[in-house]
N, C-alpha and C positions, 0 to 999 in steps of 0.2 A: 295364414302367416301373417306378419306385418307388411304393412303399404311402406314402412321409412323405417331408415335408422342413422342415427347421430353416434358417428365411431368415437368420438371423447369429448368432455366436457368442455375442452379449450377451443372447441370446433362454432364457426357460425356458419356455417353449411350442414345440409342436410342432405342425404341420398336419398332418391328414390328406390324403392323395390317394386315397382310395378309404375304404368303412367298415371299419371294424378291430369286432374282435370282443373284449368283454371278457376279460380272460383273456390275451390272446394275448402275448408277448414280439415289443416292438419293438427294434433296434438301430439305434443312431445316433451316428456317430464314435465307435467302439467302446467306447458306453455302452449299458446294458439297460435299456429298462422293458417294467414288467409291467402292463397298461391293468388298473386298477378298473372301466372302465365302458366299454359298448358306444361309439365314438368316430365319429359320423358323418362322410361324408366332407364336408371342406368346413371342419372344426372342430379343435378345438383338443385339448390332453393337457397338465397340466403335468409340466414335469421334473423338479424339485424339491419335494421338502416345502418348505410355506408356514405363515406364522403371518398374525392377522389384521394386516391393516396392512404387508401385504410388499407392493412394486412387482414389477409381471407386466411384463413386455419381449417388444415381438416389434419385426420390423422394426431391434430395436438401437435402438428408444425408449419411453419410460414409455406404457403405453396403460391400465394399472387399477392396482388393490391387489384381495389378496385380504381375502374380508371374512369369512371362518371359516379355520380350522385346516385347508388343504388339503394330502393325499399326493401324490405324485409319479404320476403315470397314472389322475389323475381327468380328467374332463369340464369343460373349461371353460365353465359359465354365466352368464345374466344374473344367478341370485343369486347366485354365489360369486366375481363379479369385479365389481368398478364401475369407470366412465371416471376415467382420471389423466392428465394430462398435463405434462410438462416446462414451469415456470416459464420466459419467455423476457426476453431484452431486448437492444438492441445495444451490441457492443463490435467494437472494431477485427477483421477475420480475414480473412487472405489467403487465400481462397478457391483451390484446385488442380484443377483440369481439366483430362483428359487429354479430347478428342475424338475417338469414334472414325473409322477408317478411312474414309471416304467416298471413296475413290479411283473407284471404279467409277460416282459421280454423277455428277464433276465437268465432266464436259462434256454433262452428260445436259440435257435441254430441254421443254417440256410445249407443246402448242398451247395458247392461251389468247386472251382476247379484250385488246386493248391499249387503253386511256384516253388522251385527251388528257394528264392529268396524269403518266404514267408509270406507274400501277398497270398490273396484269392481270388477269384476270377469267377463273374455271374455266369461268362461264357465262356467261350475255349472256339475262338477264332483263326483262322492264318489270314496272312493280310498280306497283300503286293504292296507294294511301293515304290513308286516310280521317283528318279531324284531329277527330274526333267519333264517337262510337260513333253517334249518330244518321243516318250513312250508312254503318251497314254492312246494311242492307235492300238498300240501289241497289249496292253495292259484290255484295252477293250475285247477283241480279240479272242486273250485268253479268258478273259471273264465268260466268254459266251459258251467258250467250252467246255468248261469247269462246272459253269451253274448249268446246266443244262445236264452234263451226266452225271453229276454228283447228287443232282434233287434237291439243289436250293433256287432251283430257278420260279418266278411265280408270270412270266410273263405267256407259257402259253396258253392258255384260256385267251390272251387277248390274239394272239397268231392262229388258235383256230376260228376268232369272233372272223378276223380280217380272212381268213380263205373262204367262211362262210357266205362274205356277204361279196368276196370277188365270183362265188359261183353260184350265188344268187344276181350280180348284176350280168354275167354272161347268159342266165338265163331269163334272164331281163322279167326277176321277181321281185312284188316292191325288199325295198331292204329294211326297212320300218319292221318286218317280221323276223327279222333274224333277231335273236336273244341269245346275250352275254349267258344268260342261265344255263342255258342248253350246255356248257361246255364245261369240263373239268379238268385240271392239271392233269397230266399226266406221267409229271416230275415228282410229286406226290412221296415216293420214298429216296430214304438221304441213305447212301452209300458207310458213309463216316457217323455213326450215332451219336460218338461223341466230338462231333465237332460241328459246330454251331451255325459254320457256315465259311464261306471264301471269300476276302473282303480286300477292295480295291480302292488306294488313294488317290484318285486321279485329281491334279493340280494346274496352276497354270503357273510354276514358278521354276526354279533350280537353274534358270538362265534368264539374263538380259534383261535383270533388274541389278538393283546395286547388289553389291556384296553384303551390305547385312540384310537385306532382303534372304538371300542366301542362304544366310549364317542362321536367320530366324527360323528360314523354313528346316535348316536340319535339324533343330532342337525340338521343334514340332515332330519331324516324321521319327527320331529319336526316342521320345516322346510316347509315340502311336506302337514303334517297334516293341518297348519295352512295359505296355501296358498289360497288369494284372489279367485282362481277357484275351490275351495273345498270345497264342502258342508256336506259332513259328511265321518266319519271315521269308519273303521271295524280293530278292531289289533287282530295279531293271535300270540300267542306266545306259544313257548312250555315250558319254564317255569324254567329251569335250567341254562339257557343262561345269557352270562355276560351281554348283555340289558336285563335288568330287566324292565317291564311293568309302576311299578314305576317310573324308571327314563327319560322313554319316557314322561311320562304323565307332570314326572315336567320340562321337558324342552321347551314343549308344551305353560306352563305357563309363561316359563321363556322370551318365545317370546312374547307370547301375554298373559298379566296378564287377558284381557277379552276375552275370548278364551273360546264361547257356541256351538261349535257346536255340534253335535250328535256324540259319541264318543263310539264304542263299544268294548269291549277287552274280547276276548277268549281265556282262557289259556291249552292247550291239556293235562296239566299231571295232572290238577284240574277235567276234564272230562272223565266220563266212557269209551268213545269210540272215536275213528278216527271219526266215522260217525256220534254219535251225536256234535261232533265239529264241523262237517261240514252242518248238518241240522240246528244247532243253529245258527251258523251264519248266513246261507242261511235267515233262518227264522226273524232273528231279523233286517237285514240288508234291506230286502224287505218292511218290515213294515216301518224301518225309512224314505226309500224312497219315500213311499207312502207322506209320512208328508214335504221331500226336494222338489218334486212335483210341491207343489202350489206356489214356488218359482217363480217368473215369470222377465225375464228381463224390466229394466227401462232404460229414458234415465241418461248419464253419461257424464260431461263434457272431454274432453279430456288429462286433466293433473291429469285423476283417472289412465290412462294409463302406464304400465311400461314395455317398451321393452327392450329384449335382441338383440345385434349383436351380427353375429356370423359367422364364414366362415370358411367349410372345402371343404375339394377335391380340392383346391385352384389351378389355374391357372395362366401364364401368364398376363390373363384378369381382374385378383381379382382388384387388385388396380385400373385400372382404368375404367373399367362400374361397376358393381354389388356394389362394398365396398365404393365409394365414392358417388353411388347413395341411399345407404342406411344411409349415413353418412349425407348428406344432409334429409333429412327424419327423423334423428335423430335429425341434431338441428332445425328444427322447431317446433320437439313433446318438447324439451329443452324450445325454445321461448314460446312454450303457457304452459307450469307450467307442466310436463307430465316429467318420468325417462325415461333414457337411461342405460342399463349396457354393457358395454365393458369387455370381458374374456379375456383367452387365454395367462398368462402371458409371456410365453416362446413364444409367437409373437409379443412382446413389443420390441423384443430387438433389438435397434437402434433406437430406437425411446423415448428412456427414458426419454433423457433429454427435447423432447418437453410434453411429458404424464408433467413430474417436474413443467415447468415452467407454466402448464395450469392449475396446484394445487389452490386450492383457499386460501389457509394456510400453514403454515410450518409445522403443525404435520400433515398433509393429505401425502405431498410429501417424507417426511421422512418415512412415514408408510411404503409408495411405495416402495421407496431405501431401505427398510429392507427387506420387500416380495422378492422384486425381487434379492436382494442377498443371502438369505436365500435358493430359490431354486434355483437358477443356482448352487451356494456352492455343493447343495446337490447332481445336477446331472453332475459338477466334480467331486464328491467323489466317484462314482462309473464309471469313465472312460469315461461321457460324456459331453454335455453341451447343454446349447439352441444352439449354434451355426449347431447342429446337427440333428435338428428342420424337416429340408424338407424332404418330405418321397422320395421315387423315381420318382411319378407320378406328383408330384411339379417340381422336376428338370428337368423332363423332356417336362413339358409344360413351359419352361423356366423361374423358380423359383433359381436361380442357388447357392443364399446364400439365409442363415435365415433373414438376413439384409433386404433383399429385398422381401422376403414372411413379412415379420415385419411391412415393412414401409408402405407397400398395404394394409396388415391386418386392420391398424392401423386406414384405411381413413372411415370404418363403423362406429367410434365413432363419425365424420364432427370434427368440431374445439368450440367444447363449452368448456368453462373453466368444471373441473373438480370437482366434488361437494363432492365425497365422494370415498377412497378407504377400499375396504373391502375385509375382510380375509373370506378364504372360510366360507360358511354359513350365513353368517352375513348378516342382512336383510339392503336393500337399504330403508332411512329415510329420506332422503333430496330430494328433487325436482332437474334436474337436471342429468350431465351424473358421472356415477358411473364406477371405478372400480371393479373389482370380481376378485381374486385372484384364478384363477383357473390354470388346463390341457392345453395346445393345444388339447389332444384327446376331437375330434368331439362329442363322447358324456357323458363323464366326466364335460368337459363345459359345455354343457346346462345344464348336471343335476345340476351344482353351480349355473347355472342364475336364474335357477326356481324357487333355493333356498332362493336365495338373492330376488326374491318376482318379477320375469317378470313374465308378465302376454301373453305376445304373444314373439314370436324369429322370428326374421327377419336373416336365415341364406343362405349365399352366397357362388355357389359354380361352379367351372368350371368343374368339372370331373364328376361329378355326385355324391351326399350322399345321399343315403338313410334314413335319420336319423328326428327322433323326437322326442317327449317329453312327459310322460304320463298325466301329468295336464296343461303343456304350449304351446297352438296352433304355431304349427312351420312351417314357409312360406317359400319355396324355392324360392332365387332366382338364375337363370342361368345370367353366368358373358359372355356365348356366345350363340349366335340363336341355331348351328349347336347340343347343350348339350339342348339345350330348346326343340329341335324339336326330338331329338334323344330320351330323355327322359322326355318326357310328360307325362307322367306318376306318375311324384315325382316332376315337375317343376311347380312352380305359376305364376312365372312371371319373362319373359324375359329381360335381361336387354343388353343381345347381341343388342341392336338398339341405344345404344350409340357408339359400334364400329363401326357401320354401317353409323352411321351420321344421323342416320333420329331421334333420342331424347340427349337433352340436360340432360346433368344431374341436372340442378336445376327440368327440366319437368316431368324426370324420378322420383328424387328425392319425389316429390309433388304424384304424382301416387299411390308411393308404401305407404305413408301416407292414400293414401285415399284407398286403400287395406286392410290395417291395420285398419282402423274405418270398414270396413263393414266386415271383420275377427272377429272383436272385439263384432258382433252386432253381428254377426251368421247367416249374410246374404250371406256369403260364407265361405265356408268349407275348408280348405286347403287341399292338395293331403296328405300330414303326417296325418294329420287327419281320412280324408277317410280313408288308410290304417291301422291304429291303430298301425302307426311307435310309439312304446311308446318305446323307448328306455331310458335306468338307470341304472349310473355307478357308483357307489359312489368312492370319492379318497380318498384313504385310506395317503394320504397325503406322500406316497414315491415318488418317480421320474417318472414322465410318462411326456413326450414332446408330 
């Protein structure tokens, strides 16, 4: 395998693919570099001498400036490099794109759930929605009852494990001898074979905040009710909260005037007891699920897929292995007429001009500029900014500036033109690549992608992120093989094969799309789904990076 990688000819830094020792001689494109520091795997060293204030380029874009006199071969650090990004503006640009050869996929289909409005789901879920946080406890009671009895629970092994610990304690035997592997789940059989799960959108909103917060939450919940992966909905309301059920119903119909899924509404203050509320909700939902279970998967063309692309717990390999491979898969799907959703606006800092140049029209470009500048201004107003996005884990693993992180993160979107710019909760209506305004925060971003219509999410990670989504199956891709092996209980695809020289970006991209087809058909279940990683965090449109 190669030991280093120079990504773009314009770059004046090189990435270490393995640990490099001080004094080593590195040859890249007939140039020889003597390392003046140890260069840990995933980190960068400079290819030329720099003066204070000189620009630093990676991925062919400005990612920082030198903070001191630097010699070629020095390690890039947070002390000698500070974030910098290219200024951006709209100017007419004739963007040219050569789509990848998608011939091998042109006649392919997936087995999905066809909805009356023409959308096709990759899963079939029953969804419980509270209009206010006051109903969360009732949802928890209902979740335990339905998950256990209908065969969707995954916690039985842990209950058995705890029970045996109690027995060992009472018998004064060694607790370390109690092994989880001894136990198996007793709820492995699903009653409803055509219903993939019962999901619950617990949240902390609906009342007590601003009316704007409640309105945004209503549009978000409406988007989830209308989601192609959702077959029916039960709504629990207290009655006196800001977010009223009639507002939620209006937002559902505003989003989809043809909405005709089963919609069950229960208002606690109109029912004589909490017990009756729970009993009625369970009974009516069970009856509706009997009918929903009659729906079966049927073939659908790949242009019915809508895939969200997201990264979290990123590392110095994210932008050179998993993200470009996902980007190639994204380009394949766009070439086939499908939809791809890129989120995380704080992680587009530094590549804005590239996004603008790829926009199909001036209105889209200007909408993107407005959303980016408004969002960044909010962050600066509270003493922050997009430049403060990288986490300690990101920095430790080689993402020294936000522009480096962003340039690598944007690789998930491939190279297709931008068809739409979507504000938070706006649905994707055009085939092709769309950008969704969300924070970089993993769960807030995936929550927003599902709201815009993603029916699968490709989630890349270099450090390991155990997250998923209630209604959108989330596929985890490791940027490096070490992570794929260490956390194989949450990782579906190892993209470290690119770093080790075993696979190419196009080859791995095709494999990723193949996996998506299988997951969309229910032939393989992503590990986030198996583990019920149903993370859901509404964004209140405050400052969240």
